[in-house]
PDB file of the backbone (N, CA, C, O) and the ligand in Angstrom, with CONECT records:
HET     ZN  A 101       1
ATOM      1  N   MET A   1     119.914  95.788 143.561  1.00  0.00           N
ATOM      2  CA  MET A   1     119.244  96.116 142.277  1.00  0.00           C
ATOM      3  C   MET A   1     118.208  95.046 141.944  1.00  0.00           C
ATOM      4  O   MET A   1     118.554  93.883 141.740  1.00  0.00           O
ATOM      5  N   ALA A   2     116.949  95.437 141.889  1.00  0.00           N
ATOM      6  CA  ALA A   2     115.877  94.484 141.631  1.00  0.00           C
ATOM      7  C   ALA A   2     115.796  94.128 140.151  1.00  0.00           C
ATOM      8  O   ALA A   2     115.309  93.058 139.785  1.00  0.00           O
ATOM      9  N   CYS A   3     116.276  95.031 139.312  1.00  0.00           N
ATOM     10  CA  CYS A   3     116.086  94.832 137.885  1.00  0.00           C
ATOM     11  C   CYS A   3     117.057  93.818 137.294  1.00  0.00           C
ATOM     12  O   CYS A   3     118.161  93.622 137.800  1.00  0.00           O
ATOM     13  N   ARG A   4     116.636  93.202 136.250  1.00  0.00           N
ATOM     14  CA  ARG A   4     117.499  92.289 135.517  1.00  0.00           C
ATOM     15  C   ARG A   4     118.545  93.120 134.782  1.00  0.00           C
ATOM     16  O   ARG A   4     118.387  94.330 134.617  1.00  0.00           O
ATOM     17  N   SER A   5     119.610  92.461 134.344  1.00  0.00           N
ATOM     18  CA  SER A   5     120.692  93.210 133.691  1.00  0.00           C
ATOM     19  C   SER A   5     120.221  93.809 132.363  1.00  0.00           C
ATOM     20  O   SER A   5     120.718  94.851 131.933  1.00  0.00           O
ATOM     21  N   GLY A   6     119.264  93.146 131.721  1.00  0.00           N
ATOM     22  CA  GLY A   6     118.828  93.642 130.413  1.00  0.00           C
ATOM     23  C   GLY A   6     117.657  94.601 130.466  1.00  0.00           C
ATOM     24  O   GLY A   6     117.098  94.955 129.429  1.00  0.00           O
ATOM     25  N   CYS A   7     117.279  95.028 131.663  1.00  0.00           N
ATOM     26  CA  CYS A   7     116.117  95.907 131.782  1.00  0.00           C
ATOM     27  C   CYS A   7     116.359  97.244 131.084  1.00  0.00           C
ATOM     28  O   CYS A   7     117.384  97.889 131.306  1.00  0.00           O
ATOM     29  N   PRO A   8     115.399  97.663 130.228  1.00  0.00           N
ATOM     30  CA  PRO A   8     115.567  98.938 129.509  1.00  0.00           C
ATOM     31  C   PRO A   8     115.367 100.147 130.417  1.00  0.00           C
ATOM     32  O   PRO A   8     115.834 101.245 130.112  1.00  0.00           O
ATOM     33  N   VAL A   9     114.666  99.940 131.538  1.00  0.00           N
ATOM     34  CA  VAL A   9     114.434 101.060 132.455  1.00  0.00           C
ATOM     35  C   VAL A   9     114.827 100.645 133.872  1.00  0.00           C
ATOM     36  O   VAL A   9     113.961 100.510 134.737  1.00  0.00           O
ATOM     37  N   PRO A  10     116.136 100.441 134.121  1.00  0.00           N
ATOM     38  CA  PRO A  10     116.585  99.935 135.424  1.00  0.00           C
ATOM     39  C   PRO A  10     116.148 100.853 136.558  1.00  0.00           C
ATOM     40  O   PRO A  10     116.164 102.078 136.434  1.00  0.00           O
ATOM     41  N   GLY A  11     115.757 100.229 137.666  1.00  0.00           N
ATOM     42  CA  GLY A  11     115.393 101.016 138.838  1.00  0.00           C
ATOM     43  C   GLY A  11     113.912 101.304 138.945  1.00  0.00           C
ATOM     44  O   GLY A  11     113.458 101.775 139.988  1.00  0.00           O
ATOM     45  N   THR A  12     113.141 101.037 137.898  1.00  0.00           N
ATOM     46  CA  THR A  12     111.712 101.362 137.931  1.00  0.00           C
ATOM     47  C   THR A  12     110.883 100.182 138.434  1.00  0.00           C
ATOM     48  O   THR A  12     109.678 100.318 138.649  1.00  0.00           O
ATOM     49  N   HIS A  13     111.524  99.020 138.623  1.00  0.00           N
ATOM     50  CA  HIS A  13     110.777  97.849 139.077  1.00  0.00           C
ATOM     51  C   HIS A  13     111.197  97.492 140.495  1.00  0.00           C
ATOM     52  O   HIS A  13     112.376  97.559 140.845  1.00  0.00           O
ATOM     53  N   SER A  14     110.208  97.110 141.312  1.00  0.00           N
ATOM     54  CA  SER A  14     110.491  96.892 142.727  1.00  0.00           C
ATOM     55  C   SER A  14     111.030  95.499 143.002  1.00  0.00           C
ATOM     56  O   SER A  14     111.582  95.250 144.073  1.00  0.00           O
ATOM     57  N   SER A  15     110.878  94.594 142.055  1.00  0.00           N
ATOM     58  CA  SER A  15     111.415  93.253 142.258  1.00  0.00           C
ATOM     59  C   SER A  15     111.852  92.671 140.917  1.00  0.00           C
ATOM     60  O   SER A  15     111.479  93.157 139.849  1.00  0.00           O
ATOM     61  N   TRP A  16     112.661  91.605 141.013  1.00  0.00           N
ATOM     62  CA  TRP A  16     113.130  90.957 139.795  1.00  0.00           C
ATOM     63  C   TRP A  16     111.941  90.423 139.000  1.00  0.00           C
ATOM     64  O   TRP A  16     111.907  90.495 137.772  1.00  0.00           O
ATOM     65  N   GLY A  17     110.940  89.870 139.756  1.00  0.00           N
ATOM     66  CA  GLY A  17     109.756  89.311 139.112  1.00  0.00           C
ATOM     67  C   GLY A  17     108.977  90.372 138.356  1.00  0.00           C
ATOM     68  O   GLY A  17     108.518  90.138 137.238  1.00  0.00           O
ATOM     69  N   GLU A  18     108.831  91.528 138.964  1.00  0.00           N
ATOM     70  CA  GLU A  18     108.105  92.602 138.301  1.00  0.00           C
ATOM     71  C   GLU A  18     108.863  93.039 137.047  1.00  0.00           C
ATOM     72  O   GLU A  18     108.273  93.309 136.001  1.00  0.00           O
ATOM     73  N   CYS A  19     110.163  93.097 137.184  1.00  0.00           N
ATOM     74  CA  CYS A  19     111.002  93.479 136.046  1.00  0.00           C
ATOM     75  C   CYS A  19     110.840  92.478 134.904  1.00  0.00           C
ATOM     76  O   CYS A  19     110.701  92.856 133.741  1.00  0.00           O
ATOM     77  N   ALA A  20     110.862  91.171 135.267  1.00  0.00           N
ATOM     78  CA  ALA A  20     110.735  90.125 134.258  1.00  0.00           C
ATOM     79  C   ALA A  20     109.362  90.189 133.594  1.00  0.00           C
ATOM     80  O   ALA A  20     109.234  90.017 132.382  1.00  0.00           O
ATOM     81  N   ARG A  21     108.328  90.442 134.422  1.00  0.00           N
ATOM     82  CA  ARG A  21     106.979  90.557 133.865  1.00  0.00           C
ATOM     83  C   ARG A  21     106.891  91.714 132.880  1.00  0.00           C
ATOM     84  O   ARG A  21     106.322  91.578 131.796  1.00  0.00           O
ATOM     85  N   ALA A  22     107.452  92.841 133.261  1.00  0.00           N
ATOM     86  CA  ALA A  22     107.432  94.023 132.392  1.00  0.00           C
ATOM     87  C   ALA A  22     108.134  93.718 131.076  1.00  0.00           C
ATOM     88  O   ALA A  22     107.681  94.115 130.003  1.00  0.00           O
ATOM     89  N   ALA A  23     109.240  93.010 131.182  1.00  0.00           N
ATOM     90  CA  ALA A  23     109.987  92.668 129.975  1.00  0.00           C
ATOM     91  C   ALA A  23     109.167  91.740 129.094  1.00  0.00           C
ATOM     92  O   ALA A  23     109.161  91.856 127.868  1.00  0.00           O
ATOM     93  N   ARG A  24     108.471  90.808 129.756  1.00  0.00           N
ATOM     94  CA  ARG A  24     107.685  89.852 128.976  1.00  0.00           C
ATOM     95  C   ARG A  24     106.552  90.573 128.253  1.00  0.00           C
ATOM     96  O   ARG A  24     106.243  90.251 127.106  1.00  0.00           O
ATOM     97  N   ILE A  25     105.935  91.540 128.913  1.00  0.00           N
ATOM     98  CA  ILE A  25     104.861  92.308 128.276  1.00  0.00           C
ATOM     99  C   ILE A  25     105.401  93.015 127.033  1.00  0.00           C
ATOM    100  O   ILE A  25     104.756  93.063 125.986  1.00  0.00           O
ATOM    101  N   GLN A  26     106.606  93.562 127.189  1.00  0.00           N
ATOM    102  CA  GLN A  26     107.199  94.239 126.032  1.00  0.00           C
ATOM    103  C   GLN A  26     107.445  93.271 124.888  1.00  0.00           C
ATOM    104  O   GLN A  26     107.206  93.586 123.722  1.00  0.00           O
ATOM    105  N   ILE A  27     107.929  92.087 125.243  1.00  0.00           N
ATOM    106  CA  ILE A  27     108.184  91.078 124.211  1.00  0.00           C
ATOM    107  C   ILE A  27     106.874  90.697 123.526  1.00  0.00           C
ATOM    108  O   ILE A  27     106.815  90.569 122.303  1.00  0.00           O
ATOM    109  N   ASP A  28     105.811  90.515 124.342  1.00  0.00           N
ATOM    110  CA  ASP A  28     104.507  90.195 123.768  1.00  0.00           C
ATOM    111  C   ASP A  28     104.071  91.266 122.773  1.00  0.00           C
ATOM    112  O   ASP A  28     103.557  90.975 121.693  1.00  0.00           O
ATOM    113  N   ARG A  29     104.295  92.508 123.178  1.00  0.00           N
ATOM    114  CA  ARG A  29     103.883  93.597 122.305  1.00  0.00           C
ATOM    115  C   ARG A  29     104.649  93.527 120.983  1.00  0.00           C
ATOM    116  O   ARG A  29     104.091  93.737 119.906  1.00  0.00           O
ATOM    117  N   HIS A  30     105.938  93.227 121.100  1.00  0.00           N
ATOM    118  CA  HIS A  30     106.730  93.067 119.884  1.00  0.00           C
ATOM    119  C   HIS A  30     106.184  91.927 119.045  1.00  0.00           C
ATOM    120  O   HIS A  30     106.098  92.009 117.820  1.00  0.00           O
ATOM    121  N   GLY A  31     105.810  90.840 119.758  1.00  0.00           N
ATOM    122  CA  GLY A  31     105.291  89.673 119.067  1.00  0.00           C
ATOM    123  C   GLY A  31     104.022  90.016 118.305  1.00  0.00           C
ATOM    124  O   GLY A  31     103.838  89.602 117.160  1.00  0.00           O
ATOM    125  N   LEU A  32     103.145  90.783 118.956  1.00  0.00           N
ATOM    126  CA  LEU A  32     101.903  91.183 118.306  1.00  0.00           C
ATOM    127  C   LEU A  32     102.181  92.026 117.068  1.00  0.00           C
ATOM    128  O   LEU A  32     101.589  91.836 116.006  1.00  0.00           O
ATOM    129  N   GLN A  33     103.104  92.964 117.248  1.00  0.00           N
ATOM    130  CA  GLN A  33     103.435  93.822 116.117  1.00  0.00           C
ATOM    131  C   GLN A  33     103.981  92.976 114.975  1.00  0.00           C
ATOM    132  O   GLN A  33     103.655  93.185 113.806  1.00  0.00           O
ATOM    133  N   HIS A  34     104.823  92.016 115.350  1.00  0.00           N
ATOM    134  CA  HIS A  34     105.403  91.148 114.336  1.00  0.00           C
ATOM    135  C   HIS A  34     104.302  90.384 113.606  1.00  0.00           C
ATOM    136  O   HIS A  34     104.301  90.266 112.381  1.00  0.00           O
ATOM    137  N   ARG A  35     103.349  89.862 114.416  1.00  0.00           N
ATOM    138  CA  ARG A  35     102.270  89.093 113.797  1.00  0.00           C
ATOM    139  C   ARG A  35     101.437  89.945 112.850  1.00  0.00           C
ATOM    140  O   ARG A  35     101.036  89.484 111.781  1.00  0.00           O
ATOM    141  N   SER A  36     101.177  91.190 113.243  1.00  0.00           N
ATOM    142  CA  SER A  36     100.350  92.015 112.349  1.00  0.00           C
ATOM    143  C   SER A  36     101.134  92.382 111.095  1.00  0.00           C
ATOM    144  O   SER A  36     100.557  92.547 110.020  1.00  0.00           O
ATOM    145  N   LEU A  37     102.442  92.507 111.237  1.00  0.00           N
ATOM    146  CA  LEU A  37     103.261  92.737 110.041  1.00  0.00           C
ATOM    147  C   LEU A  37     103.209  91.512 109.137  1.00  0.00           C
ATOM    148  O   LEU A  37     103.112  91.626 107.915  1.00  0.00           O
ATOM    149  N   GLU A  38     103.275  90.338 109.761  1.00  0.00           N
ATOM    150  CA  GLU A  38     103.202  89.102 108.989  1.00  0.00           C
ATOM    151  C   GLU A  38     101.868  89.003 108.256  1.00  0.00           C
ATOM    152  O   GLU A  38     101.805  88.581 107.101  1.00  0.00           O
ATOM    153  N   LYS A  39     100.795  89.404 108.960  1.00  0.00           N
ATOM    154  CA  LYS A  39      99.470  89.349 108.357  1.00  0.00           C
ATOM    155  C   LYS A  39      99.392  90.275 107.144  1.00  0.00           C
ATOM    156  O   LYS A  39      98.840  89.920 106.103  1.00  0.00           O
ATOM    157  N   ALA A  40      99.957  91.465 107.309  1.00  0.00           N
ATOM    158  CA  ALA A  40      99.957  92.416 106.202  1.00  0.00           C
ATOM    159  C   ALA A  40     100.734  91.840 105.032  1.00  0.00           C
ATOM    160  O   ALA A  40     100.357  92.022 103.874  1.00  0.00           O
ATOM    161  N   LYS A  41     101.816  91.145 105.339  1.00  0.00           N
ATOM    162  CA  LYS A  41     102.623  90.541 104.286  1.00  0.00           C
ATOM    163  C   LYS A  41     101.832  89.431 103.595  1.00  0.00           C
ATOM    164  O   LYS A  41     101.869  89.296 102.372  1.00  0.00           O
ATOM    165  N   ASP A  42     101.111  88.633 104.404  1.00  0.00           N
ATOM    166  CA  ASP A  42     100.281  87.576 103.830  1.00  0.00           C
ATOM    167  C   ASP A  42      99.255  88.153 102.862  1.00  0.00           C
ATOM    168  O   ASP A  42      99.048  87.633 101.765  1.00  0.00           O
ATOM    169  N   ARG A  43      98.607  89.261 103.302  1.00  0.00           N
ATOM    170  CA  ARG A  43      97.605  89.897 102.444  1.00  0.00           C
ATOM    171  C   ARG A  43      98.236  90.325 101.136  1.00  0.00           C
ATOM    172  O   ARG A  43      97.679  90.132 100.055  1.00  0.00           O
ATOM    173  N   ARG A  44      99.422  90.917 101.267  1.00  0.00           N
ATOM    174  CA  ARG A  44     100.106  91.430 100.083  1.00  0.00           C
ATOM    175  C   ARG A  44     100.452  90.277  99.133  1.00  0.00           C
ATOM    176  O   ARG A  44     100.258  90.373  97.921  1.00  0.00           O
ATOM    177  N   LEU A  45     100.968  89.188  99.710  1.00  0.00           N
ATOM    178  CA  LEU A  45     101.380  88.075  98.862  1.00  0.00           C
ATOM    179  C   LEU A  45     100.180  87.373  98.231  1.00  0.00           C
ATOM    180  O   LEU A  45     100.271  86.882  97.106  1.00  0.00           O
ATOM    181  N   SER A  46      99.050  87.321  98.953  1.00  0.00           N
ATOM    182  CA  SER A  46      97.891  86.662  98.351  1.00  0.00           C
ATOM    183  C   SER A  46      97.312  87.550  97.253  1.00  0.00           C
ATOM    184  O   SER A  46      96.768  87.060  96.264  1.00  0.00           O
ATOM    185  N   ARG A  47      97.436  88.860  97.441  1.00  0.00           N
ATOM    186  CA  ARG A  47      97.031  89.802  96.386  1.00  0.00           C
ATOM    187  C   ARG A  47      97.929  89.595  95.161  1.00  0.00           C
ATOM    188  O   ARG A  47      97.473  89.619  94.017  1.00  0.00           O
ATOM    189  N   TYR A  48      99.198  89.396  95.437  1.00  0.00           N
ATOM    190  CA  TYR A  48     100.150  89.154  94.355  1.00  0.00           C
ATOM    191  C   TYR A  48      99.770  87.879  93.603  1.00  0.00           C
ATOM    192  O   TYR A  48      99.787  87.833  92.373  1.00  0.00           O
ATOM    193  N   GLU A  49      99.423  86.841  94.382  1.00  0.00           N
ATOM    194  CA  GLU A  49      99.018  85.585  93.749  1.00  0.00           C
ATOM    195  C   GLU A  49      97.753  85.766  92.913  1.00  0.00           C
ATOM    196  O   GLU A  49      97.631  85.190  91.832  1.00  0.00           O
ATOM    197  N   ASP A  50      96.815  86.566  93.417  1.00  0.00           N
ATOM    198  CA  ASP A  50      95.615  86.889  92.651  1.00  0.00           C
ATOM    199  C   ASP A  50      95.998  87.460  91.294  1.00  0.00           C
ATOM    200  O   ASP A  50      95.479  87.051  90.256  1.00  0.00           O
ATOM    201  N   ALA A  51      96.915  88.408  91.330  1.00  0.00           N
ATOM    202  CA  ALA A  51      97.342  89.067  90.101  1.00  0.00           C
ATOM    203  C   ALA A  51      97.931  88.055  89.138  1.00  0.00           C
ATOM    204  O   ALA A  51      97.611  88.053  87.949  1.00  0.00           O
ATOM    205  N   VAL A  52      98.800  87.190  89.661  1.00  0.00           N
ATOM    206  CA  VAL A  52      99.447  86.187  88.802  1.00  0.00           C
ATOM    207  C   VAL A  52      98.412  85.234  88.231  1.00  0.00           C
ATOM    208  O   VAL A  52      98.482  84.857  87.061  1.00  0.00           O
ATOM    209  N   ARG A  53      97.438  84.839  89.070  1.00  0.00           N
ATOM    210  CA  ARG A  53      96.390  83.922  88.629  1.00  0.00           C
ATOM    211  C   ARG A  53      95.565  84.533  87.497  1.00  0.00           C
ATOM    212  O   ARG A  53      95.062  83.829  86.622  1.00  0.00           O
ATOM    213  N   GLN A  54      95.439  85.865  87.537  1.00  0.00           N
ATOM    214  CA  GLN A  54      94.682  86.549  86.495  1.00  0.00           C
ATOM    215  C   GLN A  54      95.540  86.822  85.274  1.00  0.00           C
ATOM    216  O   GLN A  54      95.104  87.491  84.337  1.00  0.00           O
ATOM    217  N   GLY A  55      96.752  86.308  85.284  1.00  0.00           N
ATOM    218  CA  GLY A  55      97.617  86.475  84.137  1.00  0.00           C
ATOM    219  C   GLY A  55      98.395  87.773  84.157  1.00  0.00           C
ATOM    220  O   GLY A  55      99.089  88.104  83.195  1.00  0.00           O
ATOM    221  N   LEU A  56      98.281  88.510  85.254  1.00  0.00           N
ATOM    222  CA  LEU A  56      99.053  89.736  85.380  1.00  0.00           C
ATOM    223  C   LEU A  56     100.450  89.371  85.864  1.00  0.00           C
ATOM    224  O   LEU A  56     100.658  88.329  86.486  1.00  0.00           O
ATOM    225  N   GLU A  57     101.383  90.232  85.574  1.00  0.00           N
ATOM    226  CA  GLU A  57     102.739  89.948  86.029  1.00  0.00           C
ATOM    227  C   GLU A  57     103.304  91.136  86.777  1.00  0.00           C
ATOM    228  O   GLU A  57     104.037  91.941  86.203  1.00  0.00           O
ATOM    229  N   PRO A  58     102.974  91.254  88.048  1.00  0.00           N
ATOM    230  CA  PRO A  58     103.559  92.347  88.838  1.00  0.00           C
ATOM    231  C   PRO A  58     105.089  92.254  88.791  1.00  0.00           C
ATOM    232  O   PRO A  58     105.667  91.170  88.872  1.00  0.00           O
ATOM    233  N   ARG A  59     105.721  93.420  88.657  1.00  0.00           N
ATOM    234  CA  ARG A  59     107.176  93.443  88.595  1.00  0.00           C
ATOM    235  C   ARG A  59     107.797  92.918  89.871  1.00  0.00           C
ATOM    236  O   ARG A  59     108.890  92.352  89.847  1.00  0.00           O
ATOM    237  N   SER A  60     107.103  93.102  90.996  1.00  0.00           N
ATOM    238  CA  SER A  60     107.617  92.637  92.276  1.00  0.00           C
ATOM    239  C   SER A  60     106.433  92.421  93.204  1.00  0.00           C
ATOM    240  O   SER A  60     105.285  92.613  92.805  1.00  0.00           O
ATOM    241  N   THR A  61     106.708  92.024  94.439  1.00  0.00           N
ATOM    242  CA  THR A  61     105.615  91.779  95.376  1.00  0.00           C
ATOM    243  C   THR A  61     105.329  93.005  96.234  1.00  0.00           C
ATOM    244  O   THR A  61     104.684  92.889  97.277  1.00  0.00           O
ATOM    245  N   THR A  62     105.797  94.178  95.812  1.00  0.00           N
ATOM    246  CA  THR A  62     105.460  95.394  96.559  1.00  0.00           C
ATOM    247  C   THR A  62     104.049  95.824  96.179  1.00  0.00           C
ATOM    248  O   THR A  62     103.582  95.569  95.069  1.00  0.00           O
ATOM    249  N   TRP A  63     103.371  96.490  97.135  1.00  0.00           N
ATOM    250  CA  TRP A  63     102.016  96.972  96.864  1.00  0.00           C
ATOM    251  C   TRP A  63     101.977  97.799  95.585  1.00  0.00           C
ATOM    252  O   TRP A  63     101.048  97.674  94.786  1.00  0.00           O
ATOM    253  N   ARG A  64     102.979  98.639  95.394  1.00  0.00           N
ATOM    254  CA  ARG A  64     102.966  99.539  94.250  1.00  0.00           C
ATOM    255  C   ARG A  64     102.918  98.752  92.943  1.00  0.00           C
ATOM    256  O   ARG A  64     102.130  99.053  92.046  1.00  0.00           O
ATOM    257  N   ASP A  65     103.770  97.745  92.857  1.00  0.00           N
ATOM    258  CA  ASP A  65     103.831  96.961  91.618  1.00  0.00           C
ATOM    259  C   ASP A  65     102.606  96.075  91.453  1.00  0.00           C
ATOM    260  O   ASP A  65     102.133  95.849  90.340  1.00  0.00           O
ATOM    261  N   ILE A  66     102.095  95.573  92.586  1.00  0.00           N
ATOM    262  CA  ILE A  66     100.888  94.742  92.505  1.00  0.00           C
ATOM    263  C   ILE A  66      99.707  95.580  92.016  1.00  0.00           C
ATOM    264  O   ILE A  66      98.986  95.185  91.099  1.00  0.00           O
ATOM    265  N   ASN A  67      99.523  96.746  92.645  1.00  0.00           N
ATOM    266  CA  ASN A  67      98.427  97.626  92.233  1.00  0.00           C
ATOM    267  C   ASN A  67      98.612  98.089  90.792  1.00  0.00           C
ATOM    268  O   ASN A  67      97.654  98.211  90.029  1.00  0.00           O
ATOM    269  N   ASP A  68      99.847  98.337  90.451  1.00  0.00           N
ATOM    270  CA  ASP A  68     100.177  98.740  89.090  1.00  0.00           C
ATOM    271  C   ASP A  68      99.739  97.662  88.096  1.00  0.00           C
ATOM    272  O   ASP A  68      99.177  97.957  87.041  1.00  0.00           O
ATOM    273  N   ALA A  69     100.005  96.432  88.453  1.00  0.00           N
ATOM    274  CA  ALA A  69      99.646  95.313  87.583  1.00  0.00           C
ATOM    275  C   ALA A  69      98.133  95.242  87.405  1.00  0.00           C
ATOM    276  O   ALA A  69      97.638  95.015  86.301  1.00  0.00           O
ATOM    277  N   PHE A  70      97.401  95.438  88.509  1.00  0.00           N
ATOM    278  CA  PHE A  70      95.940  95.397  88.417  1.00  0.00           C
ATOM    279  C   PHE A  70      95.418  96.541  87.554  1.00  0.00           C
ATOM    280  O   PHE A  70      94.460  96.382  86.798  1.00  0.00           O
ATOM    281  N   GLU A  71      96.070  97.701  87.682  1.00  0.00           N
ATOM    282  CA  GLU A  71      95.588  98.855  86.930  1.00  0.00           C
ATOM    283  C   GLU A  71      95.998  98.799  85.466  1.00  0.00           C
ATOM    284  O   GLU A  71      95.238  99.198  84.584  1.00  0.00           O
ATOM    285  N   ASN A  72      97.191  98.306  85.217  1.00  0.00           N
ATOM    286  CA  ASN A  72      97.733  98.386  83.860  1.00  0.00           C
ATOM    287  C   ASN A  72      97.885  97.033  83.184  1.00  0.00           C
ATOM    288  O   ASN A  72      98.385  96.962  82.061  1.00  0.00           O
ATOM    289  N   GLY A  73      97.474  95.983  83.828  1.00  0.00           N
ATOM    290  CA  GLY A  73      97.583  94.681  83.219  1.00  0.00           C
ATOM    291  C   GLY A  73      98.992  94.113  83.246  1.00  0.00           C
ATOM    292  O   GLY A  73      99.316  93.215  82.469  1.00  0.00           O
ATOM    293  N   GLY A  74      99.825  94.625  84.127  1.00  0.00           N
ATOM    294  CA  GLY A  74     101.183  94.108  84.250  1.00  0.00           C
ATOM    295  C   GLY A  74     102.129  94.777  83.292  1.00  0.00           C
ATOM    296  O   GLY A  74     101.701  95.409  82.327  1.00  0.00           O
ATOM    297  N   ALA A  75     103.376  94.647  83.542  1.00  0.00           N
ATOM    298  CA  ALA A  75     104.377  95.385  82.785  1.00  0.00           C
ATOM    299  C   ALA A  75     104.721  94.699  81.469  1.00  0.00           C
ATOM    300  O   ALA A  75     104.918  95.370  80.456  1.00  0.00           O
ATOM    301  N   GLU A  76     104.796  93.376  81.472  1.00  0.00           N
ATOM    302  CA  GLU A  76     105.338  92.655  80.321  1.00  0.00           C
ATOM    303  C   GLU A  76     104.266  92.246  79.313  1.00  0.00           C
ATOM    304  O   GLU A  76     104.537  92.129  78.118  1.00  0.00           O
ATOM    305  N   LYS A  77     103.050  92.030  79.807  1.00  0.00           N
ATOM    306  CA  LYS A  77     102.000  91.542  78.910  1.00  0.00           C
ATOM    307  C   LYS A  77     101.449  92.672  78.042  1.00  0.00           C
ATOM    308  O   LYS A  77     101.447  93.833  78.452  1.00  0.00           O
ATOM    309  N   PRO A  78     100.982  92.328  76.843  1.00  0.00           N
ATOM    310  CA  PRO A  78     100.276  93.331  76.054  1.00  0.00           C
ATOM    311  C   PRO A  78      99.015  93.736  76.803  1.00  0.00           C
ATOM    312  O   PRO A  78      98.371  92.917  77.458  1.00  0.00           O
ATOM    313  N   LEU A  79      98.684  94.995  76.693  1.00  0.00           N
ATOM    314  CA  LEU A  79      97.551  95.517  77.439  1.00  0.00           C
ATOM    315  C   LEU A  79      96.232  95.029  76.831  1.00  0.00           C
ATOM    316  O   LEU A  79      95.961  95.261  75.653  1.00  0.00           O
ATOM    317  N   VAL A  80      95.435  94.367  77.628  1.00  0.00           N
ATOM    318  CA  VAL A  80      94.085  94.019  77.194  1.00  0.00           C
ATOM    319  C   VAL A  80      93.120  94.788  78.075  1.00  0.00           C
ATOM    320  O   VAL A  80      92.972  94.481  79.258  1.00  0.00           O
ATOM    321  N   THR A  81      92.472  95.772  77.510  1.00  0.00           N
ATOM    322  CA  THR A  81      91.568  96.610  78.300  1.00  0.00           C
ATOM    323  C   THR A  81      90.141  96.124  78.166  1.00  0.00           C
ATOM    324  O   THR A  81      89.850  95.250  77.349  1.00  0.00           O
ATOM    325  N   ALA A  82      89.272  96.673  78.946  1.00  0.00           N
ATOM    326  CA  ALA A  82      87.849  96.320  78.881  1.00  0.00           C
ATOM    327  C   ALA A  82      87.296  96.639  77.502  1.00  0.00           C
ATOM    328  O   ALA A  82      86.440  95.915  76.993  1.00  0.00           O
ATOM    329  N   GLN A  83      87.778  97.714  76.896  1.00  0.00           N
ATOM    330  CA  GLN A  83      87.316  98.099  75.562  1.00  0.00           C
ATOM    331  C   GLN A  83      87.679  97.029  74.527  1.00  0.00           C
ATOM    332  O   GLN A  83      86.892  96.713  73.635  1.00  0.00           O
ATOM    333  N   ASP A  84      88.892  96.480  74.670  1.00  0.00           N
ATOM    334  CA  ASP A  84      89.331  95.440  73.739  1.00  0.00           C
ATOM    335  C   ASP A  84      88.418  94.225  73.810  1.00  0.00           C
ATOM    336  O   ASP A  84      88.149  93.568  72.804  1.00  0.00           O
ATOM    337  N   MET A  85      87.948  93.941  75.022  1.00  0.00           N
ATOM    338  CA  MET A  85      87.115  92.770  75.217  1.00  0.00           C
ATOM    339  C   MET A  85      85.679  93.026  74.776  1.00  0.00           C
ATOM    340  O   MET A  85      84.957  92.084  74.452  1.00  0.00           O
ATOM    341  N   ALA A  86      85.259  94.280  74.760  1.00  0.00           N
ATOM    342  CA  ALA A  86      83.866  94.622  74.535  1.00  0.00           C
ATOM    343  C   ALA A  86      83.261  94.046  73.255  1.00  0.00           C
ATOM    344  O   ALA A  86      82.170  93.478  73.322  1.00  0.00           O
ATOM    345  N   PRO A  87      83.916  94.162  72.083  1.00  0.00           N
ATOM    346  CA  PRO A  87      83.307  93.631  70.854  1.00  0.00           C
ATOM    347  C   PRO A  87      83.001  92.145  70.966  1.00  0.00           C
ATOM    348  O   PRO A  87      81.942  91.697  70.527  1.00  0.00           O
ATOM    349  N   ALA A  88      83.914  91.379  71.546  1.00  0.00           N
ATOM    350  CA  ALA A  88      83.715  89.942  71.702  1.00  0.00           C
ATOM    351  C   ALA A  88      82.524  89.663  72.603  1.00  0.00           C
ATOM    352  O   ALA A  88      81.706  88.783  72.333  1.00  0.00           O
ATOM    353  N   VAL A  89      82.448  90.426  73.668  1.00  0.00           N
ATOM    354  CA  VAL A  89      81.338  90.252  74.609  1.00  0.00           C
ATOM    355  C   VAL A  89      80.030  90.611  73.922  1.00  0.00           C
ATOM    356  O   VAL A  89      79.035  89.901  74.070  1.00  0.00           O
ATOM    357  N   ALA A  90      80.023  91.721  73.164  1.00  0.00           N
ATOM    358  CA  ALA A  90      78.818  92.178  72.465  1.00  0.00           C
ATOM    359  C   ALA A  90      78.389  91.132  71.444  1.00  0.00           C
ATOM    360  O   ALA A  90      77.195  90.866  71.301  1.00  0.00           O
ATOM    361  N   ALA A  91      79.354  90.527  70.724  1.00  0.00           N
ATOM    362  CA  ALA A  91      79.036  89.534  69.695  1.00  0.00           C
ATOM    363  C   ALA A  91      78.445  88.265  70.331  1.00  0.00           C
ATOM    364  O   ALA A  91      77.599  87.589  69.746  1.00  0.00           O
ATOM    365  N   ALA A  92      78.912  87.974  71.528  1.00  0.00           N
ATOM    366  CA  ALA A  92      78.452  86.749  72.196  1.00  0.00           C
ATOM    367  C   ALA A  92      77.099  86.958  72.875  1.00  0.00           C
ATOM    368  O   ALA A  92      76.431  86.000  73.264  1.00  0.00           O
ATOM    369  N   THR A  93      76.707  88.228  73.012  1.00  0.00           N
ATOM    370  CA  THR A  93      75.437  88.510  73.680  1.00  0.00           C
ATOM    371  C   THR A  93      74.321  88.634  72.649  1.00  0.00           C
ATOM    372  O   THR A  93      74.378  89.522  71.798  1.00  0.00           O
ATOM    373  N   PRO A  94      73.304  87.764  72.701  1.00  0.00           N
ATOM    374  CA  PRO A  94      72.207  87.843  71.740  1.00  0.00           C
ATOM    375  C   PRO A  94      71.446  89.163  71.865  1.00  0.00           C
ATOM    376  O   PRO A  94      71.172  89.637  72.967  1.00  0.00           O
ATOM    377  N   LYS A  95      71.116  89.737  70.724  1.00  0.00           N
ATOM    378  CA  LYS A  95      70.367  91.003  70.739  1.00  0.00           C
ATOM    379  C   LYS A  95      68.925  90.727  71.143  1.00  0.00           C
ATOM    380  O   LYS A  95      68.384  89.658  70.859  1.00  0.00           O
ATOM    381  N   GLU A  96      68.324  91.674  71.790  1.00  0.00           N
ATOM    382  CA  GLU A  96      66.969  91.452  72.292  1.00  0.00           C
ATOM    383  C   GLU A  96      65.903  91.780  71.250  1.00  0.00           C
ATOM    384  O   GLU A  96      64.795  91.244  71.290  1.00  0.00           O
ATOM    385  N   ASP A  97      66.254  92.682  70.301  1.00  0.00           N
ATOM    386  CA  ASP A  97      65.248  93.055  69.329  1.00  0.00           C
ATOM    387  C   ASP A  97      65.471  92.471  67.956  1.00  0.00           C
ATOM    388  O   ASP A  97      64.681  92.717  67.044  1.00  0.00           O
TER     389      ASP A  97
HETATM  390 ZN    ZN A 101     113.394  96.488 135.484  1.00  0.00          ZN2+
END
């Protein structure tokens, strides 16, 4: 038997070395997938940090809650909408005429 004991497809490799190489390729693929999952998690967490920095309070670090916080200003804080800010902005802006 050329294959290693842990080979997922025993008998398909002509030598132990080929079997080991095939296994290593599979591990690499897993590693890549893991890394891209990690990257996605990093993006999510930095988005979460953005929200917190803006004073939003996402209920959790899930995309749904983060996006919810951006859309609704977070769950716990009083809602401050663009309309609420508008009078202050208008008052601070000098009129042209
Ligand atoms: Zn094998």
